[in-house]
N, C-alpha and C positions, 0 to 999 in steps of 0.2 A: 663458248656453248651457243648452238643456233637457237632462235626463238622459234616456237611452233607456229606456223601461219594459221589464220582461221581456216583455210582450205584444208590443211592437214588435219586440223583439230576435228572438223566436221567429219573428214573421211574416218577418223579413227573412231568418233561415235558410231557411224554406220556400220563399220567392220564389226565393233563390240555389240552392237544390237543384233547383227546377223548371227554372229558366233553364239550369244545368249539365246536367240530364237531355236538355233539348230541343236544346242544342248538340251533346252527345255522340250522340243519335240521328240527327241531320243529319249528322254526320261519319261514322257508321257507314253509313248509308243512301246517301249521296250521294258520298262521297270514297273509298270503300273499293274494292278490285279493282285489276285490272291493265288500263291502258289498250292497246289494239291498234289502232295508226293504220292507215289504209287509203288508200294512194295509188294512182294510175293513172300518168299522164304528168307529165314535169317538162321543159319546153322553153320557148324564147322565140319560137316560130314561130306557135303557135297559142293562142287565149284561148277555152277551152270549159269546160264543167263539169267535165270530168275532167282539165284541165291546170292545173298550177301553173307560173309563170314559175321561173326559176333564183334570182332575188332573193326570192320568196316562200318558196321551198323552203329556201334557205339560212337565212332568217331564223327558221324553224321549228327546223331542226337546232342552229343556234346557241342558241336558247332552251333546248333541252332539253339541250344541253352544259352550258351555264352555269347551268342550275338544278339540274344533278346527277342527270339521268336517267341510266340505264344500259340499253343495249340487250341484250334477252334475245332466245333462240331459241325455237321452238314446243316443242321438248322441255322446256325449263325451264318454260314456262308449263303444259304438260300434267304434268309432275312435280309441280308445286305444286298443281295442281287434283284430282289422283288420289291423291298420297301426302302431301301437305302438305309438300313440301320447301322450304326457304327459298329467298327470292329476294333478290337483291342490292336496296340501298336504291333506292327511286324506280324501279322497273322499268318498261320500256316496250317492246312488241313493234312493230317498223316493218315493214309488209307493202305490196307492191306486187301488183296484178292485171294480168294479161294477158302481161308480159314485153316491153313497148315498149323499141326500141333507145335512147331517151333515158335510160332507166333507167341504162344504162351510160355514155352520153355526158356526161350532165348530172348525174344525181343521185349517181351512184357516186363521182366524184372529190369532192363535196360531203361526202358520208357519211364518206370517208375522211379528210377535213380534221378533222371532228369525233369521228373514231374509233368511228363507228357501224357496226353492220352491220345487213342487214335480211333478210327472207324475200320472195322473188318467186315468186309462183304462175304458172307457166308454162302457156300454150296450146301444147302440144308440136308440133301439125301446123304452126305457124305459124314455128316457129324455123328460120332458114336458107332461108325460102321468100318472106316477105314483107320489103320494105325497111324498114317502120316497126318491125319487131319483132327481138328479139335474135337473134345467131347462137350457134352452139354453142361457138365459140371464146370470145367475151366471157362467156358462160356460166361456162365454165371458169375463166377468171380471175378473175371475182368470186368464184367458190366457193372458189378457193384463198387469197382474200382476206377470208374470213370471211362470205360471204352463203350463205344457204340457198336451194335451188330445191325447190318443191314443185309439186303438180299444179293445174291450172286447167282440165281435160280436155284431150281432144285438139283439140277444135274450137270449144269454147265454146258448144255447143248449150243449149236450154233443158231441163233435166233432167226436169222435171216433165212436160213433154209428149212425152216420149219412151218407148218400150217399155223393159221391163226388160233385154232383150237389148241395146239400144242403149246403154242407160245404163252396164251392166256393162262394155262394150266402150269407151266413153268413160273411163272410171275406171280399168279394168285397164290397157289399152294405153298410157295417158299415164303411168302409174305405171311400168310396164315399161320404157318408151323413156327416161324420166328415169334410171332406176336404171342401166340399160345404157350410158348416155352419161357418166354421172358417177360411176359405180361405188360408190354409196352408196345405202342404203335410203330410199325416198319413203314418209313416213308421213301426210301432211297434205294436205288438199284445201280449195281455196275454191270454193264453189258460183258457177258462172258466173252473173252477174247477181244473185246473192243468192238464186237460185231453188230451193226445195227444198221437200220435204213429208216426212211420215213414211216413205213408201215409198222416197224418195231417201235418207233417213238409213239405213235398214235395208241398202238396197244399198251404201251407202259402207261400212259396217261389213263387209259381205260381201266387198267388194273388197279388204280388208285394211288400211284407214287407221285410224289410231289416233285422229284428230280431224279435224274440219271447221270450216271459218269461213263465216260469213254476213256480210251486210251490216247485220245488226240492230245499232241503235245502243245501246251500252252498254260497260260494263267486265266482265271476267271474274273470278269469284271462286272460291273452293274448292269451292262447291256448284253451279258451273257444269257444264251438260250438254255433253260433249266433242264432240258431233256438230252443235251448235247454238251455237258460240262466238261471242261478240258482237265487234264492232269499232266503232271510230270512224271514220266516212268522212270524209276530208278532200278532199272534193269536192263537186259539186252547188252549187246557188245561181248567183247571177249574178257573184259576185266572191270571189276568196280572200285576204280580208284576214288580218294577224295577228290581230287582234283576235276574229274569228270562230274562228280555230284554237284561240286560247287559252281561250275561252270552252267550246268543245268538250272540249277537253282537261281543263280544271279543274272543270267543272260538267257532267260526262257525264250523270250520271243526272237531273240536273234537266232539261237540255235533251230527254232522251228523255220525261220525265213531259210536258213541254210539246208535243213532238210527238204523243203518245198524246191529250193533251187536245184539241188542234187537230182531229187526225183524228176524234174522237168528236163534235165539234160539226159538222164538216162533214158527216159521215155523218147527224146528226140535223137538218141543214139549217140550223143556225145559222151562215150564213156570215159575217153582219157581226160576231158576237161573236167568231169564229173569226179573223177579219181583226186583231184587236187583239193576237193572240198572236204575238211575235216569236220565230222559229226561227233561232238562228245557224247 
C-alpha cells in the first residue's frame, strides 16, 4: 500500500475545501428563504391551469405535514424580513388567490386534517355575489379556525393599466370592506394577476398595506423587498403532478434560474436551445 505524500495530502485538503465551499454556496443560494405557496382552486369538477384535484392537493398537504413543515402567517413572514424575528422550523406560508368557494368546500377540511392554516386573498366584490366564490359566513368560519383573509382588490382589475384614482379605490375600499366584515386589520395585498410596477408599489404603500405579494417565482429572505414578495405558483402547466410540486418547493431558486434562462433564449431567438430546458 502506497503512503500518501504530504503534497497529495495537501491537495486532498484543498479539493475537500473547494467542494465544501461549493456545497455551502449552493445551499445558501438555492435552499434558503421561506417558501410561499400560491394556489387558486381545489376541486374535482375542472381540470385547468389554476385547478388542483382534491387528491393532488391532499398529497401536497400530507407531504408538508410528514416532512415537518410549519404553516406561518404573513405577520410572521414580515416580522422575519423586517426585524429578523425567529421563525419555526421549516416554515411555509400557504396562500390562495381570489377566494373560490372550493377553498372552503375542499381545501379547508383537508388543511384542518393536517393542522394547517392559510392566507386567502379575497376579491371583495365577488363575495356573496357569485356562486363560485366564498360567502362572508364561510370566510368568518375559516377565520375563526386560523385562516387569514387579506386583499386581492375589489374586482381584480389590471392595476398597472388603471388610473391612480381607480387603483386607490380598489386598494382602500377592499381593505375597508374586509376590516368591517371581519373586525381585524388587513395589512397585505396580492396583486391581481401579479400585475404591478413601481407606481403600483407606491400606491400600495399609500393605501396602508404593510406588504404585497407577487407571482414572481422565488423564496423570501431577510433582504426581500416587502412590496414585491415572491411566491411559488402551484398552478400553470398542463398537469399538477406531485413531482412537479416537489421540484418547485425543494429547488425553487434553481427553477427560477431555468425560467430566466429560457426566457432570455426565447427573447434572443434561440428557440431550439430553449426547447431543451425543462421547467417543472
